[in-house]
N, C-alpha and C positions, 0 to 999 in steps of 0.2 A: 384832602386827600394826597394830592400832590406833596405837599411839604410834609405829612408823615412817610410817605414814600421817600422821600430826598434823606430824612434822618435815617431811614432804617438802611438804606443806601450807604452812605456816610459810617455807619457802626460797622457794617458788614465788610466794607472795604479796610478798617481799621483792624478787623478780627481775621484779615485774609493772609494767611502763611506763603501765598505766594505772590504777594502785593507788590513785591521787591523786581521781580522778574520784568516787570513792566518797563522799568530805567533801562535794562540791557536793548532794546530796540530803537527804533528811529520812528519816532509818533507825534503828531503835534495835537490840535484842538480837536481834528475831529472824531466823533465815535465812530470805530472801524470796526464792522460787523461784518464783515468779507473774506475773514481769513479762511471761511472753507470753501474759497476761489483762490488767494493768492495771500499768503501768510505774510506779513510784515517784516520788515527788514531789520534784523539784531544789529545794533548799530557798531560793533566791531568788524562786519564782515567786508568792508569799502577797503580798510588797509592789508586784508588779509589778499583780497584781490588785486591791489596792487602789488604785492610781494609778487605774489604769483606771476603777474604779465612781467615787473621789471627785473627781479631776479632771478626766477626758477624760468620762466622764457627767454626773456631781455638777456643775462649774462650766462646763465648755465647752459640754456638751450637743449641740446640732447641728453645732453645729461643728467637731466632731471628725471628721466622715465627711470633711472636708478637713483640718483642722489636724492632727490626730493620725492622720492616716492610712488610716482606718477602710475608706474604699473600696476602697484599691487592698492592701487584706491581703491577700485570698486568692493574686493573683498574687505579693506579695512572699513571703508565706510558703512558696506554693510553689517559689519559686526556692529558698530555704534547705533544703527537704528534696531537690531536684534532686541535688545532688553525693551525697547518701547511697543513691540508688537508680540513679547513674551515669547522668543523664540531664543536658542542656544546659538553661541556662535558657529559660523563655519555653514551657515545656512542660506544666508541672503548675499547675494550678489545686485550691486547699483551699476543701471545702465541704460539707455536707450529709454523710449517714451514706456507710459501706460500701456498704450495701444499694442505695441510691440510686444511687450511682455504677457500682454493677454493671450495674443497669438501663440507664442513661445509653451504658456502653460497648459492652454485647452489643448492643443495638438499633442503636446509631452501626454496629459491625461488620457487622451483617446487612446496612444500608443502603451500606456501602462497598465489600463484597464484590461481585463477578461478579455480573451477571444471570443467573436461571435454577437459582442454588443454592438449596436448602430444606432444608440440614441445621445443626444446631448441635451442635459436638460438647463435653460438658462432663464433667467429673473425674469420676467415678462416685464416687469417694470426700473429695468436697468438702464444705466444710461448708455444712451444711444451707441457708442463704440463699441461698448462690448459686444452688444449685440449683433453689430455689421461682422465682427472679427470672429465670432463664434461662428456664424454663419457660412463664412469664406473657410475657417478651418473645418467646419462640418463637410463642407462640398469636396475640399481636398481629400479630406481622409474617409470618404466614404460615409458618412453619420447622417444621421437626421437630427435639426432640431428642434425641440421641444420646449416651447413658451411655456412659463408655470409662474404664477405667482409662488414668493417665496415660501408662504404659511400652507401654502397645497402641496409643495416639494413631496411629503412622505407620503400621500398619496399618490401619486404620480411615479414612484420609482419604480422600477421591477427588472425583470431579468437580463431586459434589452439596454439599461441605462449604463452608458461606461462612463459618463463624468457630468458633474452639475458646475454651472459656473455662478456664483451667488455675489450680491454686494453687501457688505458687512452692514453701511447705513444706507437707506434711501436718500440721493441725491436731490429730490424734491421734497420729502415731506420729512426728512431726518429720522423716518423709523429706524430704530436699531434692531435689525434681523436675530433671529436665535443661533447664532456661530455653532455652540457647543450641541444643541439638540439637533440641529439640522446636519452638520458633520456627522455626529453618531447614524443619523437616517441613514444618509449618503451610502456609510461604510456598511450598515447592515445591510443594505441591498447590493453589496459586492464592487460600487462605484469608488469612483475619485472624488474628491471635495477640492474645487479650487475656487477662492475667496477673492475679492475684488475689496482692498483696504483703505481705498484714497478717502475717504469720509470717515474714520474711525481712527488709523494710526496716529498717535500725537494727542488723541481727543479723550482716549477711554481704553482700558485694557481689552486686548485681544487675544492672547493665551494660544497663540498658534501650537504650540508643543503641549502644553497640557490639552486641548480639546482634539489631538490628533491630525489637524490638518495636513493636506497632504501636499497642496500648493496656493501660493496665494502673490499678488502683485501689489503693488500702491503707485502712487505718486508722491513726491516730497516737496511740491512748493503749495501744499495748503498750512496744514495744522504744525508740519514741520519747518515751516518757513526757509525752503531752499532756495527761492526765486525763481522767476518765470521761466519755465520753459527746464527746470531743472532734473537730472536725470531720475526717473523710475528706479523700481527694485522688485526682483523674483525671489520669492521664497521656496526651498526645494526641500522639503524634510529630509533629513540625515538618511532614511530608512529608503527614500527612493533615488537617492543622488546616484548609485551605481546601474540603475536601469535607465533614468531621466535620459530621452531623447530629441534633443532638441530641433526642432525644423530648421532652426537658422545656426547652422554648425558653422560659426566662422571662426577664422583662424587666432583670435585669442582666447578662445574655448580649448584649442587643442592641447594635447599633453606636451607638445615643444613646438611651441608656437614659431618659434625662430628656427626651426629645422626646412621650414617650409617644403615639406614633402606633399606629392599630391594626395596620398591617402589621408581622411581623416581619423585621429585618433581623439577620444574626446580626455579633457582633463578628470581627474579625481574632483569630488565634491561639488560644490554649488559653482565653480568656476565654469562648469558645463552651461551654464548661464549666461554667459558673456557670448558678445556676437564679436562686434569689429573695435577699431582703436574707441578707448573712451575718449568721452567728451569731456577733458582735463580741466576747462577755466569753469562750466559748471557743476562739473563733480566737487571741487575742490572748493567753490563757494559753499555749495553744499554742506561740507563736512566742517567748517569753519562755524556756521548757521546752525549745528547740532550742539556747539558749545553750551548755548542756553539751556539745553537738558541736563546738563553736571549737575546732580545732586537734588534732581526734581524725581518724585517718585510719581507713575503714572496713576498712582490712586489717588494722590492728593489732586491730580489735575482731573480727575473724573468727579470728585465730591465737589470740587468749584465749579465744574461744567453744569453740573445737576444744581448746584445753589443758583448760577447765572440764569440757568433757562425757566427754574422755576418762578425765580424773583421776575424775569420779562414778563412772563405770562400772568402774574399778579398784578405787575403794573399797567399791562395792557387791558386787563378786566378793571382796574380801579380808574385808569384816563380816559379808557377809548370807548368814545357812546358805543352803546349796545347793539349789536348787528350790522356795525360796520366791518366787522373781521372775524373772521373764523379761524380758528387753530387747527391744523390737518397734520401737527405732530402730536404724538401719541402724549398724554400725561404720564402716562407710569413709567417710572424709570428705567425699568428694565425693557424698555422698548423705544426710549429716545436716543439719539446719540447727542451731536452739541449744537444742534441748528435749532432754530423754531420756523417754521414756514406757516405764514397767513393768508389764508386765502381771502381775496378783497378786490371789490369791483374796480377796475380802472387803474390796474397796479400798475402800469409803465407809468401815468401820469403821478401817482402817489409817490413811487420811489424815487423819481427826476425831484419832486419836492422835498421828499427827506435828505436826498443828497446836496442839493442848494442847500439846507439848513444844517449840514455838515454830519449827517447820520449816515454812513453809508453801507448799504446792504446790497443785495440784488434782485432779479426776479427770474420766475420761470414762468412763461407765458403759458395760457392765457392769462392767470389771475391770481399766482402765489408770489407773495412778498417773503423773501427767504434772509434770515437772519444767523450768521454764525458766531458761534462764541470762542472766542479762542481763551483758555484761561490761564495764559503765561501773561497776557498784556491787557485782556477785557477785564473792567472792574464794573463793580456795582452799581456806580454813579454812571458810567456810561449804561449801563442798562436802563436805569429809570430817565435819562435824559432821551433815551431812543424811545421810549413810548410816549413820554410828554409831548416829544416834535412830531410824532405818529397822529398823537391826538390832534395836534395843532393844524398839521396839512390837512387831515382828514374834514374837521371843522372849516376850515375855507373853502374845501370840495363844496361841502354842503352849504355854505354860505354864497359862493358864487352860482351853484345852480339857482339856488334860491333867488337868487337877484336875475340871473338870465330868465327865468321862467316870468317873474313878474314884466319883464320887458315886453315880452312873447305878447303877455294879456292886452 
């Protein structure tokens, strides 16, 4: 079985139209399946960062705000991210963390909603920070948080619903939620739809404009490979920009930021999503990293993502002893992101065993092994090796347990 899977992997890699993208990244012999936590380093980025440090900061210093385009970087880089999430230019601004942008988006959504609505629906399975931030925003705006499973959102909507905060892909299971259908349901109830794209941007089509999303946020250090702590972004649909009322009206979102007036007058457009001085080094690192997307179709990325995850599930079924792991990631393509989550006893020890053997994933306690598949640099041979090593680790665990039991007797 393993020989036939290895042959299949070689054939799939040979036919892969994205295979050449792998050479754009700094990689080694490790099978890296944790790009849904931290993307790999694009090989050309260190030289760009060196230029930023030595020339733009070291030589030009303050002049770089104008001469090197530092001041306009948040909007310029936002426009580069826009095609990857299905947005026209002028609607995304880069800056701050995902958590800060969730706060801006949820408060702004509550303010955009019709008067008299006092409920904010939140994905009950959300990444914890989204829930914490939304609860704080609700307290500040006089709203009530209502945790709801994404599939149950349509039935929970009503005349009191102001806004709904949802994750496009569940960070634990890799389940892809129905962004078009849920957004339409939210709008049908007269509420504002806010989406967290952290686990979908750069892995699959999002269609923010096509599906009428109101506000969205996302990080850039996962599938966008922007580096650890790289700045996040916020999307403000063009139709909402004139009324977008940020709870953090910083000086760089002012219509005349250098006028230094005591009264706040918001700038036009997505610039309203800015707050303070941009984190330039991280931001320009991200801008350089986005070069790997030049000429890449997000539909092509999605096709490879599904092929990779399909093949991984097939390899696991063919290599791993029955009953040792159970996939909690949906089989249906329309319900799957770009990761596979396997429920496994003693997940901590199993993942440590995988990493020791050169297969890097991560886990979500207590019992979920999580494997992210980044189509730009993960190949099918990586997938076959990961499943084979997983079976070896699990087999060693069984053997070790049996030996231990014999000694106890």
